[in-house]
C-alpha positions, 0 to 999 in steps of 0.5 A: 450712744453717748460714752461709747467707744467705737473700733473702726466702722459704726453700725451693722459693720462694726466689729463685735470683738476686738482682739485677741489680747493677753490677760495680765492678771486676775482681779477679784473673781470676775474681773481680768486686766488685759494687755491692750495696744497703745491705740486703745490707750483710752479704753480702761484695761479692767473687763468682767469675765462676761465681756471676754471670749475664749481664744483657742489658738492653733498653732499649726494655722500660724504662719512664720513671716520669714516663709512668706516671700513678699516682692517689692510691689508687696505681693506674693504668690500663692502656693498650693501645699496639698490637694484636699479634695478633687 
C-alpha cells in the first residue's frame, strides 16, 4: 500500500499495535496528541480516538531494573518466587 508506514515486519507478522505512549493533550472532541519516540518522528502525533486502544497498566507486574542482576554475558538467572500450583 502506498503511503502506509510499517513498523518492523511486513505481512502477517507485523505488529497490530505500537506503544503504549503517553497522551500529551486532547485536541477537539475525538483527537489526541501522543508523546511519540524519536524513531517515529515521521508520524503525525495526532490520532483519532478510534485508532487508540486503552492500556491498563498493572503496577504489580512492573519489575524494577535494579532487582534484576545481569551477568557479564548479559544473561540472568530466573528465580521462582512462589509455587502457584502442583
